[in-house]
C-alpha positions, -999 to 999 in steps of 0.1 A, spaced: -321 -127 -13 -300 -127 -46 -309 -90 -48 -302 -82 -7 -269 -98 -13 -257 -79 -46 -265 -46 -26 -247 -54 5 -216 -69 -16 -218 -31 -41 -215 -15 -7 -189 -36 3 -169 -27 -26 -175 12 -25 -159 8 8 -129 -6 -6 -127 14 -34 -132 49 -13 -102 28 12 -78 27 -17 -83 62 -25 -75 72 11 -41 51 7 -33 68 -26 -38 99 -8 -16 88 23 10 77 5 10 113 -18 8 131 18 35 110 35 60 115 8 53 154 5 59 155 40 91 136 39 106 154 10 94 192 13 95 188 54 57 193 52 45 196 88 6 200 73 13 168 53 26 149 78 -5 159 105 -27 152 78 -16 120 69 -11 110 108 -52 117 115 -69 106 88 -48 69 96 -73 62 120 -106 65 89 -85 37 64 -85 17 100 -123 23 108 -129 14 70 -109 -23 72 -133 -29 103 -164 -20 88 -153 -40 57 -142 -71 79 -171 -65 94 -197 -64 65 -179 -90 51 -181 -119 81 -221 -110 80 -219 -119 45 -203 -151 48 -226 -161 80 -259 -150 63 -258 -158 27 -236 -190 29 -220 -179 -4 -198 -202 -29 -174 -204 -56 -171 -170 -72 -189 -150 -46 -171 -165 -19 -139 -159 -34 -146 -122 -37 -159 -119 -2 -131 -133 11 -107 -117 -10 -120 -84 -1 -111 -86 34 -76 -97 25 -74 -64 4 -88 -45 32 -62 -58 53 -36 -50 31 -50 -17 26 -51 -9 63 -10 -21 63 -1 4 36 -21 36 56 2 23 87 32 25 66 24 61 48 18 72 83 51 59 98 67 79 70 46 109 82 57 106 117 94 103 110 92 134 88 71 152 119 99 138 143 126 157 124 104 191 112 117 214 103 152 191 91 145 164 68 154 131 82 171 120 51 207 131 47 205 152 11 228 127 -7 198 104 1 169 127 -13 171 124 -51 170 80 -42 136 86 -22 121 109 -48 127 82 -71 110 57 -45 79 82 -38 73 91 -81 71 51 -83 47 49 -53 29 76 -63 24 60 -97 16 25 -84 -13 40 -60 -28 59 -91 -28 18 -105 -41 8 -78 -73 28 -79 -77 22 -115 -75 -15 -108 -95 -17 -81 -126 4 -93 -126 -16 -131 -111 -56 -114 -86 -43 -145 -61 -74 -144 -40 -60 -170 -30 -28 -143 -24 -54 -119 -3 -75 -140 18 -41 -144 23 -35 -106 30 -73 -104 56 -67 -131 72 -32 -122 78 -39 -84 113 -50 -92 121 -18 -101 111 0 -61 132 -33 -52 167 -21 -68 160 15 -55 157 0 -22 189 -20 -25 205 17 -33 189 28 -2 208 1 19 241 -1 3 240 40 11 237 32 48 259 5 41 289 25 29 314 41 49 312 73 30 280 79 45 274 115 50 245 120 78 236 120 116 233 89 134 195 92 135 193 100 95 217 63 91 184 49 109 158 72 92 170 57 58 172 23 66 138 24 81 121 50 58 130 26 25 121 -6 39 88 15 51 86 26 13 100 -12 -1 69 -28 19 42 -3 3 54 -17 -31 50 -54 -19 17 -46 -6 5 -29 -39 17 -63 -51 1 -87 -30 -32 -62 -38 -30 -66 -73 -24 -102 -67 -60 -103 -51 -80 -84 -79 -63 -109 -105 -76 -137 -79 -110 -120 -79 -118 -121 -117 -96 -153 -130 -97 -177 -97 -59 -176 -106 -34 -171 -79 -5 -151 -95 18 -161 -66 19 -195 -72 40 -187 -104 73 -189 -90 90 -163 -109 69 -137 -98 69 -144 -61 105 -133 -52 102 -108 -26 68 -102 -18 38 -118 -5 0 -124 -11 -7 -112 26 
């Protein structure tokens, strides 16, 4: 029975790795759609989101089956429950990338962003692509050092997001009303992508060590374990 359980758990872990890779690709594609007005990249992100959703559903179903049939305890229980939570987090990240791609498709061939905002959003995108690469590495290796980097560095994205909000609130904002709305919404989507990455990093720390870093107040501002 233990061999069967380990094989089933490995299959679920492989699906989660695939999901992380899909989310990384979605984040890259959404950025390309947003910053380069690439309609093909936007459509690809939108179309492939169904695969991320399907993987999430499959992972949750398999985890529920493992809980029901194997009655795991201790470390195994921690891994299974955390895997379910991770799949839901990645599904939400896929949705956020899709929202960004949809905004880019809606305004094509024009940008949803005014020219003055592009540099800040490009920096946010670069940060998210680095974070997405770290997510894949962290998950594949169960690397708590990479997880800690993701948690610690999120303040950089928060600062960039704050800059977009200040830009939108400025009397000197140059852009259409729709661009004002898009600056606020897309900035929020990108900031939430960072928050979900932090949530995933905390889950991996919990899987490996049993310690929940969200319980450390200094590292819990502006994010959530969900």
